[in-house]
N, C-alpha and C positions, 0 to 999 in steps of 0.2 A: 504494499500500500504506499503510495506517495505521500510524503509529509510535509507539512508547511509550517515555517516558523510563525507566521501570524496565528495560525490555530492553536499551536501549542503555547505561545503567549496569550491567548484568549483563556485558554483553559486555566490556566494558573491565574490570571487575573481573578476569574470566577470562582476561585477556591476548589477547582477538581483536582483529583488525582492525576498525575502522570504516569503514562506506562513506563516500565524500562526502555522500551524501543525509542519512545518518543524523547525520553532524555537523552539517550546516547545519541540518536539522530542530531538534536539540536547541539549537543558538545563538539561531535566530530564536524558538522558543518560548519561551525563557528571556527573551528581550528583551520579547517579547509579554505576558509574564505568565502563560502556558499552563504553562510549568514552573516550580514554586515555588523559594525560594533553596534548601531543605533538599535537593532532589534534584539542585542544581546543584553544591551542596556535595559531595555524595556523588560525584557524576560527576569532580568536581576532585580529591578524594581517589583515586578509582581511577585516574586518569591520574598522578597523584602518584607512587602505588606500580608503576603497570606501564608507565608509559611510553608513547611513541606512535612511531610507524614515520615516516619522512620524508613520506609522501602522505598520512598523516593529519595532521601539522603543516601541511603545505601548505594541506588542505583547511580545518582550523580557523583558519588566518590569512586565508584568502580569506572565510570566513563571516563572520568579525568585521569584516574590512575592508567587505563588502558590507552590512554591518547599517546603515552610515553613508555620509556623501559622500566621494567622491574628488575633489581638487582639480583644476580644470581652468584652465590659464594660457594668457593670450596669447601669439600666437606671437612668439618673442623667440631672438636668437642665444645669449645668455647661459643656459648649462647651470643647471638646478637641482639643488642638491646640499644635503645636512645631515649632520650628525654627532650620534651619539647615544653616550653614555656610561652604562654601568651603574653609575655613581655610586661616589663616595668621600669620603673625608674632605680637604678643603681643595681639591676638584676646581672650579676657576673657570674652566676651559678653554673653555667655551662663549662667555664674555663676550667673550674676545679671539678665538677662531677666528671668529665669526660677521662681524664686521666686516673681520677679515683676508681672507677669503675674497670677501668684498663688493668689496674693493679690487682683486680679481683679475678682474673681469667674471663673476662667479658670483651667481646667485641662490640667497638663503639664508633659507627659510622654516621657521625653528627653532621647534618647538613643544615646550616644556619643562615640567617639574613643579615641584611643590614637595617639601620635604624631608620624610622619616618616619625617626624613627630617629637613627642616629649619621649617614647621609650628608645633607649639606645639599642645599637645593633651589635652583637656578637662578633661579626665580622669586622666592623668598624674599629672596635677594641683590640682585637688581634693585631690589625694592620699598624697599630703603635708599636707594635714590636719590629725592629729594624729588619727587612727581607722577608718576614712572614708572607707566605703565599695563601691566598685565599680561593684560587682559580683552580683546583686540580681537577684534571681529567677523571672521569669516572673509574678508570683503568688504576690511575695513580691513586685515587682514594681508596681503591679497595686493595691495592697493594700494601699500603700505608697499613690499612687497618689489620692486614695479616700479620704483617711485620712489628709493628709498635703496638697495636692494640688499638687505637684511636685516631681519629682525625676529626678536625672540625674546620669545614670548607663551605663555599658557596655551592648554590644548586648549579645544576646542568641545565641545558636546554633539552637534554633528553629525557629530564625527569618531569613527569605532568606538564607538559608542554600547553596544554588546555588551561590549566590553572595558572600558568605565569601571565598568560595573555589576557584572562580573566580578571585576574585580579588588579591589573593595572586599569583596567576600565571601570571596575568597580571602585577603586581609589578616588575616580574623577568624577561619579555620577551618585554619589552619597548612598552607596548599597554595600558597603563593607559591613556594618552592623547587623548581620542577620544569622541566627543560630545555624540554619541549613547551610550557608555558604561559607561559614567560617568553619565549621566541622569538617565539609568536605575538603575545603582547601587546605587546611592543617593534615588532615588524614590521608588525602591521596599523596602527597609527598613523603610523609614518613612511611606509609605503608610501601611505597614505591623502593625502601631501603631494604626489603626482604627481612623484615626483623621477626625475632621470635617474641619479644616484649617491649613495651612502649610505656614510658612514665611519664606524665603530665601534670605541670606546674600550672595550674590555673589559678590568676591572680583576681583579686578584687579590690576596689578602692579608687580613689581619686587618682591615683598613679599609672592608671592602665585602663583597657577597653571596657572591661567588666565593672560596672560601678557598685553592685551591691552582690552580697554573697549568694542570695537566690539567683541572679543571673549569671554568676560563675557555677554554681551547682547545676543549673539546666545545661550548660555546655559543657561541663565535665562528664554529666551522665550522657549527653549525646555522643561523646568522643568515644567513651569508655565501651557504650555499647556497640559502637560502629568497629572499634578496634577488635571486640570480641567475637563479633560477626565475621569479620574477614581472617579470623585465625590468629590474631596477636594477643596475648595476654596484655591488657590495658588496664592501669589503673591512675587516679589523678588526686592530687593534694589541692585543696583550695587554700591560699595562703593570702595574707593582708597586704595591702600594697597603699594603705592610708597615709604610710610614711615609708621614705625609700628603703631600699635594702642595703644594708652596709653603711659606711661612713663616706664612701667616695662615689662620685657621679662625675661622668665625663668618659673619657677612652683609656689614655695613657694611665690616669690615676686608678681607674678600675682595675686595670691590667696588674698593677702595683700591688692592690688590695687584694687580689684573687692569689697573687704569688704569697703573700702573707698567709693566707687561709692554707695554701698549699705546704706552708712550712710550720704549721700548727699554730700560727699567731691569728691577727685579724678579728674582725666583729664577732660576736656571738651570734649573732642572727644570720648572717650569711654561712658560717659553719654547721648552725643548725639545721636550716632548710635544705642544705647539700647533704647532710649525713641522712634526713629524713627522705629524701627524693632516692637516696643510695640505697637503703634499707628496702624501699618499695622494689628496686631493681633487682637486689640480691635475692629476695624473697621470690620475685616473680621467675627469676630464673634459675631457681632453686639450688643458688649458690649456698645459700642459708637457709634455715628452717625456721629460726625465731629471730625477733625482731631485736633481742638485746644483743645476741650474739653479732648480728649485723652491725649493729650501731660501734660495738667494741672493735670489730675487725676496720672498719672504716676510720674510727678515730685514731685508731693506731697508725694507719697508713698516712695519715695526714701528720701526727705528731713525729714519726718517725724521719719524714723527708722523702718516703718512698714516691707518694704521689706528685710531688714536686719534681723527683728526678723524670717520672713517667712524662710528666709535662712538658719538661724541657727536652726530652726525647722527640716529643711530638711537634714540638715548635722547631728543632734542627731539621727534622724531615721533611718540615714545610718550608725549608729555607731560611729560617729565622734566626736569631740569636738572642737568647734570652737575657743573656751576661751584659748585652749592650746597653748604654743608656737609653731610655725613654724620654723624649723631650717633654718637660712640664713647664707651662707658663710660670711667670712669676707670681708671687701670693700676695692677696691683700686680706686682713683680718677684720671682721665685723664682731665687735662685741654687745652683750646685750645691755639695753638700756634701763633695765629694772630688773629686781630680784623676784624669786617666784618658783614656780615648777614649771617645765614645758609640757603643755596641755597636748598640743597638736603640731605635726610637721607635715606641712601640704606636701605630698609628692608631686602632685601634677604642676603645682607653682614652681617648685623645683626644678623639674624636667624641663619645663618651657625656658626657666633662667639659664639652664646649660646651652638649650638651643640658641639663645639669643647672644649667649657670648661665643657661639661659632662652633660648638661641640655636638651639634646635631643638624640635620636637613630639615628644611622646610618645604623642598621640591624633589622629588625623585632625581638620583643623578647631582644632587646639588654637592659643592664641596664642603668638607668639615675641618675644623682645627682639633687635631687631636691630643694637642697639649693643654687645652683648657679643660675647666671644671670646678667642682664645688666640694669641699670635705665638711662634713657636719662634724660638729665638736659636741653635740649633745644629742640625746635621743628621747624619746617621749617617756615622761615619768621622773626626769633628772630633775635636781634642784640646782638653781642656778643664781648666782649673785649679780647685782649690776657690776659692768666693767667685764665679766666673765666672757671668754670667747666663745662666739656660736657658731660661725662659720670661718672657714678660709676659702677664698675665690682665687681660683689659677686663672688669670686673664691676660691677653696678649696687649691689651690697651685697658686703661683705668676704665671701670664702668661708670655710666652716668648715674646720677642721684636717682632719678625713678626706679632704675632697675634695682639699684640698693634697697630703696625704701620697699618696692614688691618683696626682695628677699627677707627684709625684716617681719613683712607680714605674714611670711609663709610658716614663721615659728612661732605659734601662740605660747604666751607664757601668763599662767593664772596665778593668783596668791595661794591657792590651795592645790595640794596634790589631787591626780586624779587616775582612774584606774587604766594599767597598760593593756592595750587590746593584745590578744595571743597572736602569735606570727603564722600557725596553721591553724585555720578554722576549722575544715573537715577532711574527711578522705571519702572519695567517690570511686566505686568499682562498676562492674558490669552487672553485678548481681540484683541492684534495684531495678525499679519499672523504668522503661526508657520515658524521656520527657519528649513531647511533642511541640514544635516551633508555635 
């Protein structure tokens, strides 16, 4: 039966369920150029407004997955596992987790992205390491995973090309925030890696795209069910992103903080969520059967420096020099104007501040300054005195006063102490009921 894009768009506009054949047809026709951008934009908006049922999301994910290559791996006793984060301000967990899991006889083929807007990109951070390559071919990536145990590199045009083209279109047509489209976009790329297990860090709060815990649970449930349906053991942690993760925000400064974590130092928050996600991975891969044993193992690998050595091996294999100086801009300190307790640190405002310093992109393909950033000297719940350091700014040129005033406003100080919110809010697996868009 001959299909027409207008009929498929109209069905979804009217909240009707699409068949697997209809979904596959429109995805393939879009990739081949038979369906123009304006029709795919209309289809995206129809999905955004009307949502999709579980079977439709599965069909959409499979269609995008099958538009490209699925990696095949040599026979090996080491399970293949990856982690995906929905992104947040100060999130440098991937830099620590990939080598940490590789130390546990896991293979980690981590395909990552660049930053856009307030959330920094893993690839941008790694490129602050002199010589580091993020453009490995699929063959080079697979060889490194076999030899070193892990890689963090950019995507390939061979992986889910439908998603690559479609996401660019969604980004400029206000159709990114759709549960169905986010789920299929993330999962088609991760499942193309040929994984045995996948761990998800779904963030919620002012410093990420999911503003509420309920929104994050819906997304986590959708992805966990899809992963399980496609034969990949999948679990998710819901984590708090109302305040930034760790103390460093930027590119080079976040790499420096990640190295501190890999050496058994650094902020407790980054270490805690890295170990929590690592436990999910070790249990899913059946490397460990008890959570406490997994925690002990991961903590030992960080404290002993073994994870740092593995990270150094990964960097060297990708052409980088971890011991070479990473350029960091000159610093300026802002001090508290009052005494009290830190009530809130608005991650979204701080993320935008890093972008305005030049440390993030406001357009696709825009240039960034990897030397700039912000260091938080306080956390939510801390007592502060007037004149105490609040933040340290790393800037190529002195920031203007309105920008500084905004930064002050991002850190709320109250006369009385308040409850510190938990870092990890919930855990989601495929055992629960799927949530519809």
